[in-house]
C-alpha positions as CSV (number, residue, x, y, z in Angstrom):
1,X,-66.8,-7.8,23.5
2,X,-65.4,-7.6,27.0
3,X,-64.8,-4.0,28.3
4,X,-63.1,-3.0,31.5
5,X,-63.0,-6.6,32.9
6,X,-60.0,-8.2,34.5
7,X,-59.8,-11.9,35.3
8,X,-57.5,-13.1,38.0
9,X,-57.1,-16.1,40.3
10,X,-59.1,-15.7,43.5
11,X,-57.6,-15.9,46.9
12,X,-59.0,-16.5,50.4
13,X,-59.5,-12.8,50.9
14,X,-62.2,-12.9,48.2
15,X,-64.3,-15.3,50.3
16,X,-66.9,-12.8,51.6
17,X,-67.8,-11.6,48.1
18,X,-67.7,-15.2,46.7
19,X,-70.1,-16.3,49.4
20,X,-72.5,-13.5,48.7
21,X,-72.4,-14.4,45.0
22,X,-72.9,-18.1,45.8
23,X,-76.0,-17.2,47.7
24,X,-77.3,-15.1,44.7
25,X,-76.4,-18.0,42.3
26,X,-78.4,-20.5,44.3
27,X,-81.4,-18.1,44.7
28,X,-81.5,-18.0,40.9
29,X,-81.5,-21.8,40.9
30,X,-84.6,-21.6,43.0
31,X,-86.4,-19.2,40.7
32,X,-85.7,-16.3,43.0
33,X,-87.6,-17.8,45.8
34,X,-86.7,-15.6,48.8
35,X,-87.3,-18.2,51.5
36,X,-85.1,-18.0,54.5
37,X,-81.8,-19.9,53.9
38,X,-81.1,-22.8,56.3
39,X,-77.5,-21.9,56.6
40,X,-75.9,-18.5,57.3
41,X,-73.8,-17.0,54.5
42,X,-70.9,-17.1,57.0
43,X,-70.9,-20.9,56.5
44,X,-70.2,-20.5,52.8
45,X,-67.6,-17.7,53.5
46,X,-65.7,-19.9,55.9
47,X,-66.0,-22.9,53.5
48,X,-64.7,-21.0,50.5
49,X,-61.8,-19.4,52.5
50,X,-60.7,-22.8,53.8
51,X,-60.9,-24.5,50.4
52,X,-59.0,-21.7,48.6
53,X,-56.3,-21.9,51.2
54,X,-56.0,-25.7,50.8
55,X,-54.9,-25.4,47.2
56,X,-57.1,-28.3,46.2
57,X,-59.7,-25.8,45.2
58,X,-58.9,-22.9,42.9
59,X,-61.1,-20.1,41.6
60,X,-61.0,-17.3,39.1
61,X,-62.9,-14.0,39.4
62,X,-63.9,-11.4,36.9
63,X,-63.7,-7.8,38.1
64,X,-65.4,-4.8,36.6
65,X,-64.8,-1.3,38.1
66,X,-63.1,-3.0,41.1
67,X,-66.1,-5.3,41.9
68,X,-66.2,-9.0,41.4
69,X,-68.9,-9.7,38.9
70,X,-68.3,-13.4,38.1
71,X,-66.4,-16.5,39.2
72,X,-65.7,-20.1,38.4
73,X,-64.2,-22.8,40.7
74,X,-62.0,-25.8,40.0
75,X,-61.7,-28.7,42.4
76,X,-58.7,-31.0,41.9
77,X,-59.7,-34.6,42.3
78,X,-56.8,-36.9,42.8
79,X,-56.4,-40.1,40.8
80,X,-54.7,-43.3,41.9
81,X,-51.1,-43.7,40.8
82,X,-50.6,-46.2,38.0
83,X,-47.5,-47.6,36.3
84,X,-48.2,-46.4,32.7
85,X,-49.6,-42.9,32.9
86,X,-49.4,-39.8,35.0
87,X,-51.9,-39.5,37.8
88,X,-52.5,-35.8,37.3
89,X,-55.8,-34.8,38.9
90,X,-59.1,-34.5,37.2
91,X,-60.5,-31.0,37.3
92,X,-64.1,-30.6,38.5
93,X,-65.5,-27.3,37.2
94,X,-68.3,-25.9,39.4
95,X,-69.9,-22.8,40.9
96,X,-69.7,-20.9,37.6
97,X,-71.6,-17.6,37.9
98,X,-71.8,-14.2,36.3
99,X,-73.9,-11.5,37.8
100,X,-77.0,-11.0,35.6
101,X,-76.3,-7.4,34.5
102,X,-72.8,-8.5,33.3
103,X,-73.9,-11.5,31.2
104,X,-73.5,-11.8,27.4
105,X,-70.4,-9.7,27.4
106,X,-67.8,-12.5,27.2
107,X,-67.1,-12.6,30.9
108,X,-68.0,-16.3,31.2
109,X,-65.8,-17.2,28.3
110,X,-62.9,-15.3,29.8
111,X,-63.3,-17.1,33.1
112,X,-63.3,-20.5,31.4
113,X,-60.4,-19.5,29.3
114,X,-58.3,-18.6,32.4
115,X,-59.3,-21.9,34.0
116,X,-58.4,-23.9,30.9
117,X,-55.0,-22.2,30.6
118,X,-54.3,-23.1,34.2
119,X,-55.3,-26.7,33.5
120,X,-53.1,-27.0,30.4
121,X,-50.1,-25.5,32.3
122,X,-50.7,-27.9,35.2
123,X,-51.0,-31.0,33.0
124,X,-54.7,-31.5,33.9
125,X,-56.0,-33.2,30.8
126,X,-59.6,-33.9,32.0
127,X,-62.1,-31.3,33.1
128,X,-65.6,-32.3,34.0
129,X,-68.8,-30.3,34.7
130,X,-72.4,-30.9,35.4
131,X,-73.9,-28.0,33.5
132,X,-77.2,-26.4,33.9
133,X,-79.4,-26.5,30.8
134,X,-78.7,-22.8,30.1
135,X,-75.0,-23.1,30.5
136,X,-74.5,-26.0,28.0
137,X,-73.9,-23.7,24.9
138,X,-71.3,-21.7,26.8
139,X,-69.4,-24.9,27.8
140,X,-69.6,-26.3,24.3
141,X,-68.2,-23.0,22.9
142,X,-65.3,-23.4,25.4
143,X,-64.5,-26.9,24.1
144,X,-66.4,-29.1,26.5
145,X,-68.0,-32.2,24.9
146,X,-70.4,-34.9,25.9
147,X,-68.5,-37.9,27.1
148,X,-68.8,-41.2,25.2
149,X,-69.2,-43.1,28.5
150,X,-70.5,-41.9,31.7
151,X,-72.0,-43.9,34.5
152,X,-74.0,-42.5,37.4
153,X,-75.5,-44.0,40.5
154,X,-78.1,-42.3,42.6
């Protein structure tokens, strides 16, 4: 289904494009409301650049015709050491976005596949996500399941 799309790990040099796509993603969350943002896009660009350089945040991008058309981020959350099991980090999957005109071509599945391959190679055995209603079917197809126990405080 995918044609002419390459998936690769993102690096800090991708921050300007990733920030622009983050702003587009959040505008979609607000039903396209074009109100003036309270933060400049440069804030997101700097944040993304710093986090990708830190190695506790990772990201994968999908490129079509040399342009980034989708991305997914993985934040590594450390776990406390314990005497009986590894304390490999938990992976928090977030900021998953495909540009509207590139959707329904398998790009999202390819991004999640790259992220999951990395997790398996790195020994990360738990990935968590707070999906939007519309993204639940995609995550389920990628192997994500509803946890049997989850507690939340607000």
